[in-house]
Biotite code that builds the C-alpha atoms (Angstrom):
import biotite.structure as struc

atoms = struc.array([
    struc.Atom([-93.854, 157.508, 143.784], chain_id="A", res_id=1, res_name="MET", atom_name="CA", element="C"),
    struc.Atom([-91.607, 158.274, 146.774], chain_id="A", res_id=2, res_name="THR", atom_name="CA", element="C"),
    struc.Atom([-88.205, 158.900, 145.169], chain_id="A", res_id=3, res_name="ASP", atom_name="CA", element="C"),
    struc.Atom([-86.061, 161.679, 146.627], chain_id="A", res_id=4, res_name="ASP", atom_name="CA", element="C"),
    struc.Atom([-85.741, 164.483, 144.057], chain_id="A", res_id=5, res_name="ARG", atom_name="CA", element="C"),
    struc.Atom([-84.756, 167.345, 146.316], chain_id="A", res_id=6, res_name="SER", atom_name="CA", element="C"),
    struc.Atom([-81.526, 168.010, 144.456], chain_id="A", res_id=7, res_name="SER", atom_name="CA", element="C"),
    struc.Atom([-83.117, 168.487, 141.014], chain_id="A", res_id=8, res_name="MET", atom_name="CA", element="C"),
    struc.Atom([-86.144, 169.997, 139.324], chain_id="A", res_id=9, res_name="SER", atom_name="CA", element="C"),
    struc.Atom([-89.351, 167.988, 138.817], chain_id="A", res_id=10, res_name="THR", atom_name="CA", element="C"),
    struc.Atom([-88.701, 167.859, 135.098], chain_id="A", res_id=11, res_name="ALA", atom_name="CA", element="C"),
    struc.Atom([-85.102, 166.799, 135.617], chain_id="A", res_id=12, res_name="GLY", atom_name="CA", element="C"),
    struc.Atom([-86.102, 164.042, 137.997], chain_id="A", res_id=13, res_name="PHE", atom_name="CA", element="C"),
    struc.Atom([-88.658, 162.552, 135.589], chain_id="A", res_id=14, res_name="TRP", atom_name="CA", element="C"),
    struc.Atom([-86.444, 162.996, 132.506], chain_id="A", res_id=15, res_name="ASP", atom_name="CA", element="C"),
    struc.Atom([-83.749, 161.044, 134.328], chain_id="A", res_id=16, res_name="ALA", atom_name="CA", element="C"),
    struc.Atom([-86.167, 158.347, 135.379], chain_id="A", res_id=17, res_name="ARG", atom_name="CA", element="C"),
    struc.Atom([-87.562, 157.840, 131.920], chain_id="A", res_id=18, res_name="TYR", atom_name="CA", element="C"),
    struc.Atom([-84.055, 157.895, 130.371], chain_id="A", res_id=19, res_name="ALA", atom_name="CA", element="C"),
    struc.Atom([-83.025, 154.835, 132.404], chain_id="A", res_id=20, res_name="ARG", atom_name="CA", element="C"),
    struc.Atom([-85.067, 152.504, 130.234], chain_id="A", res_id=21, res_name="SER", atom_name="CA", element="C"),
    struc.Atom([-86.777, 152.287, 126.869], chain_id="A", res_id=22, res_name="ASP", atom_name="CA", element="C"),
    struc.Atom([-90.090, 151.781, 128.672], chain_id="A", res_id=23, res_name="ARG", atom_name="CA", element="C"),
    struc.Atom([-90.936, 152.063, 132.348], chain_id="A", res_id=24, res_name="ILE", atom_name="CA", element="C"),
    struc.Atom([-94.715, 151.434, 132.168], chain_id="A", res_id=25, res_name="TRP", atom_name="CA", element="C"),
    struc.Atom([-96.629, 148.486, 130.648], chain_id="A", res_id=26, res_name="SER", atom_name="CA", element="C"),
    struc.Atom([-97.701, 150.232, 127.439], chain_id="A", res_id=27, res_name="GLY", atom_name="CA", element="C"),
    struc.Atom([-101.302, 149.236, 128.134], chain_id="A", res_id=28, res_name="GLU", atom_name="CA", element="C"),
    struc.Atom([-104.057, 151.736, 128.908], chain_id="A", res_id=29, res_name="PRO", atom_name="CA", element="C"),
    struc.Atom([-105.325, 151.818, 132.489], chain_id="A", res_id=30, res_name="ASN", atom_name="CA", element="C"),
    struc.Atom([-108.156, 149.397, 133.004], chain_id="A", res_id=31, res_name="THR", atom_name="CA", element="C"),
    struc.Atom([-110.215, 151.917, 134.959], chain_id="A", res_id=32, res_name="THR", atom_name="CA", element="C"),
    struc.Atom([-110.037, 154.348, 132.080], chain_id="A", res_id=33, res_name="LEU", atom_name="CA", element="C"),
    struc.Atom([-111.351, 151.693, 129.733], chain_id="A", res_id=34, res_name="ILE", atom_name="CA", element="C"),
    struc.Atom([-114.184, 150.734, 132.089], chain_id="A", res_id=35, res_name="ARG", atom_name="CA", element="C"),
    struc.Atom([-115.301, 154.253, 133.001], chain_id="A", res_id=36, res_name="GLU", atom_name="CA", element="C"),
    struc.Atom([-115.152, 155.760, 129.502], chain_id="A", res_id=37, res_name="THR", atom_name="CA", element="C"),
    struc.Atom([-116.597, 152.828, 127.528], chain_id="A", res_id=38, res_name="ALA", atom_name="CA", element="C"),
    struc.Atom([-120.064, 154.458, 127.307], chain_id="A", res_id=39, res_name="ASP", atom_name="CA", element="C"),
    struc.Atom([-118.890, 158.029, 126.712], chain_id="A", res_id=40, res_name="LEU", atom_name="CA", element="C"),
    struc.Atom([-119.306, 159.703, 123.334], chain_id="A", res_id=41, res_name="THR", atom_name="CA", element="C"),
    struc.Atom([-115.812, 160.594, 122.064], chain_id="A", res_id=42, res_name="PRO", atom_name="CA", element="C"),
    struc.Atom([-115.052, 164.304, 122.167], chain_id="A", res_id=43, res_name="GLY", atom_name="CA", element="C"),
    struc.Atom([-112.118, 166.276, 123.560], chain_id="A", res_id=44, res_name="THR", atom_name="CA", element="C"),
    struc.Atom([-109.991, 164.702, 126.325], chain_id="A", res_id=45, res_name="ALA", atom_name="CA", element="C"),
    struc.Atom([-107.226, 165.967, 128.561], chain_id="A", res_id=46, res_name="LEU", atom_name="CA", element="C"),
    struc.Atom([-104.745, 163.404, 129.907], chain_id="A", res_id=47, res_name="ASP", atom_name="CA", element="C"),
    struc.Atom([-102.807, 164.725, 132.890], chain_id="A", res_id=48, res_name="LEU", atom_name="CA", element="C"),
    struc.Atom([-99.462, 163.141, 133.616], chain_id="A", res_id=49, res_name="GLY", atom_name="CA", element="C"),
    struc.Atom([-99.631, 161.097, 130.431], chain_id="A", res_id=50, res_name="CYS", atom_name="CA", element="C"),
    struc.Atom([-96.209, 159.431, 130.782], chain_id="A", res_id=51, res_name="GLY", atom_name="CA", element="C"),
    struc.Atom([-95.463, 157.267, 127.813], chain_id="A", res_id=52, res_name="GLU", atom_name="CA", element="C"),
    struc.Atom([-98.855, 157.884, 126.317], chain_id="A", res_id=53, res_name="GLY", atom_name="CA", element="C"),
    struc.Atom([-100.784, 154.554, 126.580], chain_id="A", res_id=54, res_name="ALA", atom_name="CA", element="C"),
    struc.Atom([-104.000, 156.201, 127.744], chain_id="A", res_id=55, res_name="ASP", atom_name="CA", element="C"),
    struc.Atom([-103.816, 159.016, 125.210], chain_id="A", res_id=56, res_name="ALA", atom_name="CA", element="C"),
    struc.Atom([-103.148, 156.595, 122.352], chain_id="A", res_id=57, res_name="VAL", atom_name="CA", element="C"),
    struc.Atom([-106.049, 154.370, 123.438], chain_id="A", res_id=58, res_name="TRP", atom_name="CA", element="C"),
    struc.Atom([-108.470, 157.346, 123.614], chain_id="A", res_id=59, res_name="LEU", atom_name="CA", element="C"),
    struc.Atom([-107.327, 158.695, 120.245], chain_id="A", res_id=60, res_name="ALA", atom_name="CA", element="C"),
    struc.Atom([-107.824, 155.232, 118.727], chain_id="A", res_id=61, res_name="GLY", atom_name="CA", element="C"),
    struc.Atom([-111.421, 155.383, 119.821], chain_id="A", res_id=62, res_name="ARG", atom_name="CA", element="C"),
    struc.Atom([-112.160, 158.768, 118.276], chain_id="A", res_id=63, res_name="GLY", atom_name="CA", element="C"),
    struc.Atom([-111.234, 161.222, 121.024], chain_id="A", res_id=64, res_name="TRP", atom_name="CA", element="C"),
    struc.Atom([-109.156, 164.275, 120.237], chain_id="A", res_id=65, res_name="ARG", atom_name="CA", element="C"),
    struc.Atom([-106.620, 164.355, 123.052], chain_id="A", res_id=66, res_name="VAL", atom_name="CA", element="C"),
    struc.Atom([-104.434, 166.907, 124.694], chain_id="A", res_id=67, res_name="THR", atom_name="CA", element="C"),
    struc.Atom([-101.825, 164.944, 126.676], chain_id="A", res_id=68, res_name="ALA", atom_name="CA", element="C"),
    struc.Atom([-99.426, 166.604, 129.085], chain_id="A", res_id=69, res_name="THR", atom_name="CA", element="C"),
    struc.Atom([-96.415, 165.557, 131.147], chain_id="A", res_id=70, res_name="ASP", atom_name="CA", element="C"),
    struc.Atom([-93.556, 167.326, 132.891], chain_id="A", res_id=71, res_name="VAL", atom_name="CA", element="C"),
    struc.Atom([-91.003, 165.056, 131.167], chain_id="A", res_id=72, res_name="SER", atom_name="CA", element="C"),
    struc.Atom([-89.882, 165.899, 127.619], chain_id="A", res_id=73, res_name="ARG", atom_name="CA", element="C"),
    struc.Atom([-88.339, 162.402, 127.405], chain_id="A", res_id=74, res_name="VAL", atom_name="CA", element="C"),
    struc.Atom([-91.719, 160.802, 128.175], chain_id="A", res_id=75, res_name="ALA", atom_name="CA", element="C"),
    struc.Atom([-93.550, 163.065, 125.694], chain_id="A", res_id=76, res_name="LEU", atom_name="CA", element="C"),
    struc.Atom([-91.122, 162.270, 122.856], chain_id="A", res_id=77, res_name="ASP", atom_name="CA", element="C"),
    struc.Atom([-91.536, 158.600, 123.534], chain_id="A", res_id=78, res_name="ARG", atom_name="CA", element="C"),
    struc.Atom([-95.307, 158.888, 123.691], chain_id="A", res_id=79, res_name="ALA", atom_name="CA", element="C"),
    struc.Atom([-95.383, 160.739, 120.365], chain_id="A", res_id=80, res_name="ALA", atom_name="CA", element="C"),
    struc.Atom([-93.468, 157.806, 118.845], chain_id="A", res_id=81, res_name="GLY", atom_name="CA", element="C"),
    struc.Atom([-96.025, 155.351, 120.164], chain_id="A", res_id=82, res_name="HIS", atom_name="CA", element="C"),
    struc.Atom([-98.870, 157.474, 118.780], chain_id="A", res_id=83, res_name="ALA", atom_name="CA", element="C"),
    struc.Atom([-97.230, 157.596, 115.361], chain_id="A", res_id=84, res_name="ALA", atom_name="CA", element="C"),
    struc.Atom([-96.752, 153.788, 115.398], chain_id="A", res_id=85, res_name="ALA", atom_name="CA", element="C"),
    struc.Atom([-100.460, 153.408, 116.271], chain_id="A", res_id=86, res_name="ALA", atom_name="CA", element="C"),
    struc.Atom([-101.560, 155.730, 113.484], chain_id="A", res_id=87, res_name="GLY", atom_name="CA", element="C"),
    struc.Atom([-103.154, 158.357, 115.758], chain_id="A", res_id=88, res_name="VAL", atom_name="CA", element="C"),
    struc.Atom([-100.484, 161.066, 115.849], chain_id="A", res_id=89, res_name="ALA", atom_name="CA", element="C"),
    struc.Atom([-102.853, 163.582, 114.266], chain_id="A", res_id=90, res_name="ASP", atom_name="CA", element="C"),
    struc.Atom([-105.391, 163.169, 117.068], chain_id="A", res_id=91, res_name="ARG", atom_name="CA", element="C"),
    struc.Atom([-103.084, 163.976, 119.984], chain_id="A", res_id=92, res_name="ILE", atom_name="CA", element="C"),
    struc.Atom([-101.546, 167.302, 121.053], chain_id="A", res_id=93, res_name="ASP", atom_name="CA", element="C"),
    struc.Atom([-98.540, 166.633, 123.268], chain_id="A", res_id=94, res_name="TRP", atom_name="CA", element="C"),
    struc.Atom([-97.818, 169.492, 125.682], chain_id="A", res_id=95, res_name="GLN", atom_name="CA", element="C"),
    struc.Atom([-95.077, 169.818, 128.352], chain_id="A", res_id=96, res_name="ARG", atom_name="CA", element="C"),
    struc.Atom([-96.341, 171.311, 131.585], chain_id="A", res_id=97, res_name="HIS", atom_name="CA", element="C"),
    struc.Atom([-95.280, 171.341, 135.183], chain_id="A", res_id=98, res_name="ASP", atom_name="CA", element="C"),
    struc.Atom([-98.857, 171.322, 136.394], chain_id="A", res_id=99, res_name="LEU", atom_name="CA", element="C"),
    struc.Atom([-97.900, 173.194, 139.530], chain_id="A", res_id=100, res_name="ALA", atom_name="CA", element="C"),
    struc.Atom([-96.887, 176.127, 137.299], chain_id="A", res_id=101, res_name="GLU", atom_name="CA", element="C"),
    struc.Atom([-98.958, 175.893, 134.090], chain_id="A", res_id=102, res_name="SER", atom_name="CA", element="C"),
    struc.Atom([-101.957, 174.111, 132.733], chain_id="A", res_id=103, res_name="PHE", atom_name="CA", element="C"),
    struc.Atom([-103.332, 173.304, 129.198], chain_id="A", res_id=104, res_name="PRO", atom_name="CA", element="C"),
    struc.Atom([-105.853, 175.844, 127.978], chain_id="A", res_id=105, res_name="ALA", atom_name="CA", element="C"),
    struc.Atom([-109.387, 174.969, 127.019], chain_id="A", res_id=106, res_name="GLY", atom_name="CA", element="C"),
    struc.Atom([-112.411, 172.996, 128.186], chain_id="A", res_id=107, res_name="ALA", atom_name="CA", element="C"),
    struc.Atom([-112.665, 169.279, 127.737], chain_id="A", res_id=108, res_name="PHE", atom_name="CA", element="C"),
    struc.Atom([-115.357, 166.591, 127.663], chain_id="A", res_id=109, res_name="ASP", atom_name="CA", element="C"),
    struc.Atom([-113.103, 164.251, 129.626], chain_id="A", res_id=110, res_name="LEU", atom_name="CA", element="C"),
    struc.Atom([-110.273, 165.205, 132.030], chain_id="A", res_id=111, res_name="VAL", atom_name="CA", element="C"),
    struc.Atom([-108.357, 162.128, 133.205], chain_id="A", res_id=112, res_name="SER", atom_name="CA", element="C"),
    struc.Atom([-105.717, 161.988, 135.945], chain_id="A", res_id=113, res_name="ALA", atom_name="CA", element="C"),
    struc.Atom([-104.299, 158.523, 136.663], chain_id="A", res_id=114, res_name="HIS", atom_name="CA", element="C"),
    struc.Atom([-101.847, 158.104, 139.536], chain_id="A", res_id=115, res_name="PHE", atom_name="CA", element="C"),
    struc.Atom([-100.837, 161.710, 139.691], chain_id="A", res_id=116, res_name="LEU", atom_name="CA", element="C"),
    struc.Atom([-98.754, 161.100, 142.780], chain_id="A", res_id=117, res_name="HIS", atom_name="CA", element="C"),
    struc.Atom([-95.349, 162.677, 143.340], chain_id="A", res_id=118, res_name="SER", atom_name="CA", element="C"),
    struc.Atom([-93.660, 164.217, 146.392], chain_id="A", res_id=119, res_name="PRO", atom_name="CA", element="C"),
    struc.Atom([-94.000, 167.959, 146.639], chain_id="A", res_id=120, res_name="GLY", atom_name="CA", element="C"),
    struc.Atom([-96.683, 168.587, 143.982], chain_id="A", res_id=121, res_name="ILE", atom_name="CA", element="C"),
    struc.Atom([-99.828, 170.454, 145.037], chain_id="A", res_id=122, res_name="PRO", atom_name="CA", element="C"),
    struc.Atom([-102.117, 167.594, 143.888], chain_id="A", res_id=123, res_name="ARG", atom_name="CA", element="C"),
    struc.Atom([-105.378, 168.998, 145.265], chain_id="A", res_id=124, res_name="GLU", atom_name="CA", element="C"),
    struc.Atom([-104.687, 172.379, 143.624], chain_id="A", res_id=125, res_name="GLN", atom_name="CA", element="C"),
    struc.Atom([-103.947, 170.704, 140.304], chain_id="A", res_id=126, res_name="ILE", atom_name="CA", element="C"),
    struc.Atom([-107.117, 168.618, 140.500], chain_id="A", res_id=127, res_name="LEU", atom_name="CA", element="C"),
    struc.Atom([-109.214, 171.725, 141.290], chain_id="A", res_id=128, res_name="ARG", atom_name="CA", element="C"),
    struc.Atom([-107.810, 173.309, 138.169], chain_id="A", res_id=129, res_name="THR", atom_name="CA", element="C"),
    struc.Atom([-108.595, 170.062, 136.313], chain_id="A", res_id=130, res_name="ALA", atom_name="CA", element="C"),
    struc.Atom([-112.230, 170.224, 137.494], chain_id="A", res_id=131, res_name="ALA", atom_name="CA", element="C"),
    struc.Atom([-112.482, 173.805, 136.223], chain_id="A", res_id=132, res_name="ALA", atom_name="CA", element="C"),
    struc.Atom([-111.320, 172.521, 132.784], chain_id="A", res_id=133, res_name="ALA", atom_name="CA", element="C"),
    struc.Atom([-114.259, 170.097, 132.465], chain_id="A", res_id=134, res_name="VAL", atom_name="CA", element="C"),
    struc.Atom([-116.829, 171.297, 129.973], chain_id="A", res_id=135, res_name="ALA", atom_name="CA", element="C"),
    struc.Atom([-120.556, 171.248, 130.947], chain_id="A", res_id=136, res_name="PRO", atom_name="CA", element="C"),
    struc.Atom([-121.724, 167.685, 130.633], chain_id="A", res_id=137, res_name="GLY", atom_name="CA", element="C"),
    struc.Atom([-118.150, 166.435, 130.757], chain_id="A", res_id=138, res_name="GLY", atom_name="CA", element="C"),
    struc.Atom([-116.418, 163.999, 133.111], chain_id="A", res_id=139, res_name="VAL", atom_name="CA", element="C"),
    struc.Atom([-113.567, 164.318, 135.593], chain_id="A", res_id=140, res_name="LEU", atom_name="CA", element="C"),
    struc.Atom([-111.892, 160.927, 136.238], chain_id="A", res_id=141, res_name="LEU", atom_name="CA", element="C"),
    struc.Atom([-109.292, 160.686, 138.998], chain_id="A", res_id=142, res_name="VAL", atom_name="CA", element="C"),
    struc.Atom([-107.621, 157.338, 139.813], chain_id="A", res_id=143, res_name="VAL", atom_name="CA", element="C"),
    struc.Atom([-105.089, 157.018, 142.588], chain_id="A", res_id=144, res_name="GLY", atom_name="CA", element="C"),
    struc.Atom([-103.351, 154.582, 144.885], chain_id="A", res_id=145, res_name="HIS", atom_name="CA", element="C"),
    struc.Atom([-105.190, 153.762, 148.128], chain_id="A", res_id=146, res_name="ALA", atom_name="CA", element="C"),
    struc.Atom([-101.951, 152.755, 149.860], chain_id="A", res_id=147, res_name="GLY", atom_name="CA", element="C"),
    struc.Atom([-98.287, 151.863, 149.242], chain_id="A", res_id=148, res_name="PRO", atom_name="CA", element="C"),
    struc.Atom([-97.396, 148.737, 147.270], chain_id="A", res_id=149, res_name="PRO", atom_name="CA", element="C"),
    struc.Atom([-97.061, 145.601, 149.398], chain_id="A", res_id=150, res_name="PRO", atom_name="CA", element="C"),
    struc.Atom([-93.326, 145.355, 148.659], chain_id="A", res_id=151, res_name="TRP", atom_name="CA", element="C"),
    struc.Atom([-92.578, 148.738, 150.265], chain_id="A", res_id=152, res_name="GLU", atom_name="CA", element="C"),
    struc.Atom([-91.808, 148.715, 153.986], chain_id="A", res_id=153, res_name="HIS", atom_name="CA", element="C"),
    struc.Atom([-90.253, 151.455, 155.990], chain_id="A", res_id=154, res_name="GLY", atom_name="CA", element="C"),
    struc.Atom([-90.883, 155.112, 156.887], chain_id="A", res_id=155, res_name="PRO", atom_name="CA", element="C"),
    struc.Atom([-94.228, 156.771, 156.107], chain_id="A", res_id=156, res_name="GLU", atom_name="CA", element="C"),
    struc.Atom([-94.576, 157.651, 152.458], chain_id="A", res_id=157, res_name="GLN", atom_name="CA", element="C"),
    struc.Atom([-94.064, 161.200, 151.239], chain_id="A", res_id=158, res_name="GLU", atom_name="CA", element="C"),
    struc.Atom([-97.262, 161.469, 149.198], chain_id="A", res_id=159, res_name="VAL", atom_name="CA", element="C"),
    struc.Atom([-100.830, 161.855, 150.479], chain_id="A", res_id=160, res_name="ASP", atom_name="CA", element="C"),
    struc.Atom([-103.202, 159.079, 149.320], chain_id="A", res_id=161, res_name="LEU", atom_name="CA", element="C"),
    struc.Atom([-106.736, 160.283, 150.072], chain_id="A", res_id=162, res_name="PRO", atom_name="CA", element="C"),
    struc.Atom([-109.880, 158.222, 149.739], chain_id="A", res_id=163, res_name="THR", atom_name="CA", element="C"),
    struc.Atom([-112.394, 159.219, 147.051], chain_id="A", res_id=164, res_name="PRO", atom_name="CA", element="C"),
    struc.Atom([-114.596, 160.952, 149.694], chain_id="A", res_id=165, res_name="LEU", atom_name="CA", element="C"),
    struc.Atom([-111.629, 162.807, 151.111], chain_id="A", res_id=166, res_name="GLU", atom_name="CA", element="C"),
    struc.Atom([-110.657, 163.963, 147.604], chain_id="A", res_id=167, res_name="LEU", atom_name="CA", element="C"),
    struc.Atom([-114.233, 165.016, 146.830], chain_id="A", res_id=168, res_name="LEU", atom_name="CA", element="C"),
    struc.Atom([-114.312, 167.119, 149.984], chain_id="A", res_id=169, res_name="ALA", atom_name="CA", element="C"),
    struc.Atom([-110.918, 168.650, 149.156], chain_id="A", res_id=170, res_name="ALA", atom_name="CA", element="C"),
    struc.Atom([-112.075, 169.656, 145.679], chain_id="A", res_id=171, res_name="LEU", atom_name="CA", element="C"),
    struc.Atom([-114.943, 171.590, 147.290], chain_id="A", res_id=172, res_name="ASP", atom_name="CA", element="C"),
    struc.Atom([-117.112, 171.584, 144.149], chain_id="A", res_id=173, res_name="LEU", atom_name="CA", element="C"),
    struc.Atom([-120.616, 172.999, 144.145], chain_id="A", res_id=174, res_name="PRO", atom_name="CA", element="C"),
    struc.Atom([-122.881, 170.088, 144.813], chain_id="A", res_id=175, res_name="ARG", atom_name="CA", element="C"),
    struc.Atom([-125.622, 171.380, 142.587], chain_id="A", res_id=176, res_name="ASP", atom_name="CA", element="C"),
    struc.Atom([-123.281, 171.486, 139.597], chain_id="A", res_id=177, res_name="ARG", atom_name="CA", element="C"),
    struc.Atom([-121.664, 168.033, 139.885], chain_id="A", res_id=178, res_name="TRP", atom_name="CA", element="C"),
    struc.Atom([-122.888, 164.439, 139.834], chain_id="A", res_id=179, res_name="GLU", atom_name="CA", element="C"),
    struc.Atom([-120.846, 161.629, 141.437], chain_id="A", res_id=180, res_name="VAL", atom_name="CA", element="C"),
    struc.Atom([-120.612, 158.751, 138.949], chain_id="A", res_id=181, res_name="LEU", atom_name="CA", element="C"),
    struc.Atom([-118.208, 156.460, 140.807], chain_id="A", res_id=182, res_name="VAL", atom_name="CA", element="C"),
    struc.Atom([-116.517, 156.584, 144.220], chain_id="A", res_id=183, res_name="SER", atom_name="CA", element="C"),
    struc.Atom([-114.851, 153.308, 145.130], chain_id="A", res_id=184, res_name="GLU", atom_name="CA", element="C"),
    struc.Atom([-111.771, 151.253, 145.917], chain_id="A", res_id=185, res_name="GLU", atom_name="CA", element="C"),
    struc.Atom([-110.727, 148.343, 143.748], chain_id="A", res_id=186, res_name="HIS", atom_name="CA", element="C"),
    struc.Atom([-107.944, 145.787, 143.544], chain_id="A", res_id=187, res_name="GLU", atom_name="CA", element="C"),
    struc.Atom([-105.593, 145.162, 140.608], chain_id="A", res_id=188, res_name="ARG", atom_name="CA", element="C"),
    struc.Atom([-102.599, 142.907, 140.052], chain_id="A", res_id=189, res_name="ILE", atom_name="CA", element="C"),
    struc.Atom([-99.237, 144.578, 139.469], chain_id="A", res_id=190, res_name="GLN", atom_name="CA", element="C"),
    struc.Atom([-95.862, 142.978, 138.961], chain_id="A", res_id=191, res_name="GLN", atom_name="CA", element="C"),
    struc.Atom([-93.467, 143.756, 141.810], chain_id="A", res_id=192, res_name="GLY", atom_name="CA", element="C"),
    struc.Atom([-89.717, 144.401, 141.641], chain_id="A", res_id=193, res_name="PRO", atom_name="CA", element="C"),
    struc.Atom([-89.050, 140.668, 142.061], chain_id="A", res_id=194, res_name="ASP", atom_name="CA", element="C"),
    struc.Atom([-91.120, 139.891, 138.990], chain_id="A", res_id=195, res_name="GLY", atom_name="CA", element="C"),
    struc.Atom([-93.903, 138.318, 141.052], chain_id="A", res_id=196, res_name="LYS", atom_name="CA", element="C"),
    struc.Atom([-97.545, 139.537, 140.845], chain_id="A", res_id=197, res_name="PRO", atom_name="CA", element="C"),
    struc.Atom([-98.877, 141.412, 143.798], chain_id="A", res_id=198, res_name="ALA", atom_name="CA", element="C"),
    struc.Atom([-102.234, 142.874, 144.686], chain_id="A", res_id=199, res_name="THR", atom_name="CA", element="C"),
    struc.Atom([-102.588, 146.655, 144.921], chain_id="A", res_id=200, res_name="ARG", atom_name="CA", element="C"),
    struc.Atom([-105.562, 148.654, 146.097], chain_id="A", res_id=201, res_name="VAL", atom_name="CA", element="C"),
    struc.Atom([-106.452, 151.778, 144.036], chain_id="A", res_id=202, res_name="ASP", atom_name="CA", element="C"),
    struc.Atom([-109.418, 154.139, 144.148], chain_id="A", res_id=203, res_name="ASN", atom_name="CA", element="C"),
    struc.Atom([-111.483, 155.971, 141.624], chain_id="A", res_id=204, res_name="THR", atom_name="CA", element="C"),
    struc.Atom([-113.500, 159.217, 141.754], chain_id="A", res_id=205, res_name="LEU", atom_name="CA", element="C"),
    struc.Atom([-115.591, 159.945, 138.717], chain_id="A", res_id=206, res_name="GLY", atom_name="CA", element="C"),
    struc.Atom([-117.666, 163.163, 138.431], chain_id="A", res_id=207, res_name="LEU", atom_name="CA", element="C"),
    struc.Atom([-119.878, 164.661, 135.780], chain_id="A", res_id=208, res_name="ARG", atom_name="CA", element="C"),
    struc.Atom([-120.271, 168.413, 135.454], chain_id="A", res_id=209, res_name="ARG", atom_name="CA", element="C"),
    struc.Atom([-123.942, 169.031, 134.973], chain_id="A", res_id=210, res_name="LEU", atom_name="CA", element="C"),
    struc.Atom([-125.021, 170.961, 131.853], chain_id="A", res_id=211, res_name="PRO", atom_name="CA", element="C"),
    struc.Atom([-126.245, 174.476, 132.154], chain_id="A", res_id=212, res_name="GLY", atom_name="CA", element="C"),
])
């Protein structure tokens, strides 16, 4: 996400972006979330940057009790409507946070951050806080872009896109307390601005906090 938002707050920027359309994302849960959580026993989950709520709704539908947070009140209100339509409203706690300033309280069996990219946010700091919120035996799942979309050409992007190994090093977690479950790049097909499908490369870092 490389939009210029220097003239407004983070919340104002995202509220304005969500207000432009009734839906800006696909409405489908992220495929990496589905793949990496399929074998997990449902418990408590934290969805960081939940947007319009597709991941949170999917998790709640599979028995998770979800805390879902976003900086945009517009997005959260829309997500709550989707949860109600799916019959899982009672399993999701929607919270508005600017994660650079505040963070949901508690410990969680799953902390998920998908595409938490935006100019100016302290992403590594937020993800270190996210790791601290993982309960013993729980999982931290971070999915990000490995590079800009193929339809973008021009000046260097404003957001840092680290590899999984670079992110792991930046988190600086005690090696004897964490197990690496997945660290990889993968391709997916995304519709471009012209309506044509294009291949994007993303990456995934999945970590389990060891019990004890």
